[in-house]
N, C-alpha and C positions, 0 to 999 in steps of 0.2 A: 813280939812275934818269936817262937822259939826256934832255934835253928837245929835240922837235923843233920847226922853226919854226911859227909860228903864224899865222893870217889875220889875228890883230889882237893888239894890244899887251896885253891883259887875260890874265890868267890865273887858274887856282883850284887852291888845296891841295885835295886830297881826302883824305877818311879814308881808311885802310888797307882798310876794310872796302869802302866805295865802290869804291875801285880795283880791289879783287879782284873783284868782283862784275861791274864793267864789262869787266874784260880776258877774265874767265872768258866772258862772252857774246860777245865779239869773237872770241876763240879759236875756240868752237864754229862761229861764223859763217864764219871763214876756213877751216875743216876741211869745213863743207858747200861752200863754195865748189871746194875743190880735190875734193871728190866729184863735182861736177857735171862739172868739166874731165876726170876719169876716165870719167864715164859719156859725155863725148862722144867721148872717146880710144877707146873700146871699143864706139862705134857703139850707144849704147842707144837705146830706142824713145823716141819725142819726148815722149809723155805723162808717161813716168818721169821725163824731165829737167824738164818743168814743174811737175811736184808737188815735186819738190825744190827748185826755184826759188821756188815759193810758199813752202816752208818757211823759204827764207832770208829773203824779204820779211817774213814774219811774225817771224823772229828780229831783222831789224833794227829793225820797229816796236817791239818789245818793249825793246831796247836804247834807242830815242830816248824812249820812256815813261819809263824808269827814269832816264834822264838828264836829261830834262826835269823830272821830279818833284823830283830832288835838286836842280836848278838854282832852281827855284821857293822850294824850301824854305829855301835857303843865300843864294846870289848875289841873287835878287830881293828876299827879305825883309831883307838885311842892308841893301842899296842904299835900299829905301823907308824903313826906319827911320832911316838916315842922310840921309834927305831928299833923295835922287837919285831923284826921280819919274822921269827920262828911262829908267830902266830898265822902265817900264811900255811905253814905246814900243817899246823893243827887245824885248821879250817878244811885243809883239803881233806885230811884224815878223817874229819867229821863228815864231810859231803859223801865222801866214800861209804861210810857206815851206815848213812840215811839212805844210800841208793841201793843197798843190797836186795 
C-alpha cells in the first residue's frame, strides 16, 4: 500500500478491518459523487440531484463518525495513557472543526 502525502507528520497504522471498512465507505461515496455527475450530464431534475447530494452528506458524516470513534479508542487513549495530555486539546480542536 503506497502512502500519500499527509497534512502532518503523524501517521496511524490501522487494522485490516478498520481499513476495509473506511475504504468501503469512501468507495461508496465516490460512486455516489460519480452518480450525481452523471445526473447533471443527463440534465436530471434539481430536487433529484439534491436528494442524492444529501445522501452523500449523510455518508460522509457516517465516515467521520466511524473514523472519530476509532481515533478516540486508539490514538487518544494511547496518548493519554502515555501522559501526552495535549491530545485532548487536539481532539477538542478537531471536534470544533467538525461541528462548524
